[in-house]
C-alpha positions in Angstrom: 133.1 106.0 94.0 133.5 107.8 97.3 134.3 106.3 100.6 135.5 103.0 102.1 134.4 100.6 99.4 136.6 97.7 100.4 135.4 97.9 104.0 131.8 97.9 102.8 132.3 94.9 100.5 133.9 93.1 103.5 130.8 93.9 105.5 128.5 92.7 102.7 130.4 89.5 102.6 130.5 89.0 106.4 126.9 88.0 107.1 125.8 91.5 108.1 122.4 93.0 108.8 121.3 95.3 106.1 118.4 97.8 105.8 117.6 98.5 102.1 116.0 102.0 101.9 113.9 102.3 98.8 113.3 98.5 98.8 111.2 97.1 95.9 110.5 93.5 94.7 110.2 94.7 91.1 112.6 92.3 89.3 113.2 95.0 86.6 114.9 97.3 89.2 118.5 97.0 90.3 117.4 97.0 93.9 116.0 93.5 93.4 119.3 92.2 92.0 121.3 93.8 94.8 118.9 92.4 97.5 119.2 88.9 95.9 123.0 89.3 96.0 122.9 90.4 99.7 120.8 87.4 100.6 123.0 85.0 98.7 126.0 86.3 100.7 124.2 85.3 103.9 123.2 88.8 105.0 120.0 89.5 107.0 118.0 92.0 104.9 115.1 94.2 105.9 113.4 96.4 103.3 112.5 99.9 104.1 109.6 101.3 102.1 106.6 103.3 103.5 104.4 102.0 100.7 104.5 98.5 102.2 103.7 99.9 105.7 105.0 97.0 107.7 103.8 94.2 105.4 106.1 91.5 104.1 105.1 91.0 100.4 107.9 88.5 99.8 110.8 86.8 101.4 112.2 90.0 102.8 110.5 91.6 105.8 109.6 95.2 105.1 109.3 98.2 107.5 108.0 101.6 106.7 110.9 103.5 108.3 114.3 102.9 109.8 112.9 103.8 113.2 110.6 100.8 112.9 113.5 98.3 113.0 113.5 96.2 116.1 117.3 95.7 116.0 120.2 97.9 114.8 121.7 97.1 111.4 125.3 97.1 110.2 124.6 98.7 106.9 122.0 101.0 105.5 121.9 100.5 101.7 120.2 103.5 99.9 118.2 103.3 96.7 116.7 106.8 96.8 117.3 109.9 94.7 120.1 112.1 95.9 117.7 114.9 96.8 116.2 112.7 99.5 119.5 112.3 101.3 119.4 115.3 103.6 116.0 114.1 105.1 117.5 110.5 105.3 120.5 111.9 107.3 118.0 113.4 109.7 116.3 110.0 110.0 119.5 108.1 110.5 120.9 110.5 113.1 117.6 110.4 115.0 118.1 106.6 115.6 119.1 105.4 119.0 121.9 103.4 117.4 124.4 104.0 114.6 125.0 101.8 111.6 128.6 100.9 110.8 128.1 102.2 107.3 125.7 103.8 104.9 126.1 102.7 101.3 124.5 104.8 98.5 123.8 103.0 95.3 125.4 104.0 92.0 124.2 107.5 90.9 123.3 108.4 94.5 125.5 111.0 96.2 125.3 114.2 98.3 128.5 115.6 99.8 126.8 117.3 102.7 125.0 114.1 103.6 128.3 112.3 103.6 130.0 114.9 105.7 127.2 115.0 108.2 127.2 111.3 108.8 131.0 111.0 108.8 131.1 113.7 111.4 129.0 111.4 113.6 131.3 108.5 113.1 129.3 106.7 110.3 131.3 105.5 107.3 129.7 106.5 104.0 130.1 105.1 100.5 128.4 106.9 97.6 127.8 106.2 94.0 128.8 102.5 94.0 126.9 99.2 93.4 127.9 96.2 95.6 126.3 93.9 93.0 128.7 95.3 90.3 131.6 95.0 92.6 130.8 91.5 93.8 133.8 90.0 92.0 136.1 91.9 94.3 135.0 89.9 97.4 
């Protein structure tokens, strides 16, 4: 794990607003378990997935892009392949606001992505699963 994991877990437990990039309602995918955990902890969750293009297929509102969010979020939770992170950094840094943290799911890491965001004052956790770490709350 890379980054301020304990701070991220504190945020996830603190009724934060979270944008889940790569959101899916497929119960077979870990993103569904993590989203359910985030909701159980009292967080406000918005899914980010261009395939839904603004629709809300379930209990979580979904936007196509981070730029479509009406309000800033505390955490951007990333479920994308690592090779997508440079473009995601561009998208995050183009926002008019900054998240407190970007948390990349287990298996997702890119050191230049981390360095770029941290140079802009955004904390980054890579290669970690908040659902797996939930007992540390």
